[in-house]
C-alpha positions as a printed Julia matrix, in Angstrom:
130×3 Matrix{Float64}:
 -37.98   20.32   9.38
 -34.74   22.09   8.47
 -31.32   20.45   8.17
 -30.33   21.31  11.75
 -33.45   19.7   13.16
 -33.02   16.71  10.84
 -29.45   16.32  12.05
 -30.55   16.47  15.67
 -33.37   13.97  15.1
 -31.17   11.46  13.31
 -27.66   11.92  14.67
 -26.42   12.56  11.13
 -24.39   15.79  10.88
 -25.67   18.41   8.41
 -22.49   18.11   6.33
 -23.07   14.36   6.01
 -26.72   14.89   5.06
 -25.62   17.23   2.27
 -23.02   14.65   1.2
 -25.66   11.89   1.06
 -27.76   14.17  -1.13
 -24.83   14.98  -3.4
 -24.07   11.29  -4.09
 -27.74   10.38  -4.54
 -28.05    8.23  -1.43
 -31.04   10.34  -0.45
 -33.07   12.52  -2.79
 -32.45   16.26  -2.64
 -34.56   17.91   0.02
 -37.31   20.21  -1.02
 -36.55   23.88  -0.49
 -38.62   26.31   1.51
 -39.24   29.81   0.14
 -36.22   31.04   2.1
 -34.03   28.45   0.33
 -33.56   26.26   3.39
 -33.77   22.52   2.96
 -36.97   20.93   4.25
 -37.03   17.3    5.35
 -40.13   15.15   5.68
 -40.86   12.34   8.1
 -39.89    9.88   5.38
 -36.55   11.68   4.92
 -35.92   11.38   8.66
 -36.7     7.66   8.65
 -34.38    7.2    5.67
 -31.57    9.06   7.44
 -32.11    6.94  10.56
 -31.95    3.8    8.4
 -28.69    5.02   6.85
 -27.27    5.89  10.26
 -28.04    2.44  11.66
 -26.49    0.67   8.68
 -23.39    2.9    8.75
 -22.96    2.18  12.47
 -22.93   -1.5   11.58
 -20.06   -0.78   9.2
 -21.83   -1.07   5.86
 -20.14    0.88   3.07
 -21.98    3.75   1.42
 -22.36    1.56  -1.67
 -23.9    -1.27   0.36
 -26.17    1.21   2.14
 -27.43    2.26  -1.28
 -28.22   -1.37  -2.04
 -29.95   -1.83   1.3
 -32.01    1.32   0.75
 -33.08    0.04  -2.66
 -34.12   -3.25  -1.1
 -35.91   -1.44   1.75
 -37.94    0.58  -0.75
 -38.63   -2.42  -3.03
 -41.73   -4.1   -1.69
 -41.2    -6.99  -4.15
 -37.72   -7.77  -2.76
 -36.82  -11.16  -1.43
 -35.39  -11.56   2.03
 -32.75  -13.79   0.42
 -31.21  -10.79  -1.32
 -31.1    -8.84   1.93
 -29.6   -11.81   3.77
 -26.95  -12.27   1.08
 -25.85   -8.66   1.48
 -25.7    -9.07   5.27
 -23.76  -12.35   5.02
 -21.26  -10.74   2.68
 -20.82   -7.93   5.19
 -20.25  -10.45   7.99
 -17.46  -11.97   5.92
 -15.88   -8.53   5.47
 -16.16   -7.83   9.21
 -14.54  -11.15  10.07
 -11.65  -10.38   7.72
 -11.16   -6.96   9.36
 -11.23   -8.61  12.8
  -8.44  -10.97  11.72
  -6.42   -8.02  10.37
  -6.93   -6.07  13.6
  -5.95   -9.11  15.67
  -2.71   -9.38  13.69
  -2.02   -5.69  14.32
  -2.78   -6.14  18.01
  -0.41   -9.11  18.33
   2.36   -7.22  16.52
   1.97   -4.21  18.79
   1.94   -6.37  21.91
   5.14   -8.09  20.78
   6.83   -4.77  20.05
   5.82   -3.2   23.36
   7.01   -6.27  25.26
  10.44   -5.98  23.59
  10.72   -2.26  24.4
  12.36   -1.43  27.72
  10.33    1.76  28.04
  13.04    3.5   30.02
  15.5     6.35  29.51
  17.51    4.51  26.85
  17.21    5.82  23.28
  17.08    2.31  21.78
  13.55    1.4   20.84
  12.58   -1.83  19.09
   9.22   -0.32  18.19
  10.79    2.45  16.12
  13.42    0.06  14.77
  10.67   -2.25  13.53
   8.77    0.62  11.92
  11.94    1.79  10.16
  12.75   -1.65   8.75
   9.31   -3.05   7.93
   8.26   -3.39   4.31
């Protein structure tokens, strides 16, 4: 299957597939006689795996680790769980950061009159914040 078909089958854009190849996340595709990339069923499953992990917010580096564990039949589930637990911690930290941002924006919008006046506490805050 060519890169367009692989992209359609996996939801991974062709540019991203080429990027994953360039950083070694997936092995380079074999080339047909016409020079087009050719992807196997295993390549498609790997791209689907990557897509699912990326949708869950895993970094490219962590995806590489998860792929290595997925391919290692002697892995322990403890090592997979540790990676997932670490990711949960990162997600929880981001949620706290986003909640702080949300609260700040709510406060600023509540202080803004939102009328024809030029005074705007939102812009004033942005101009004076460190």
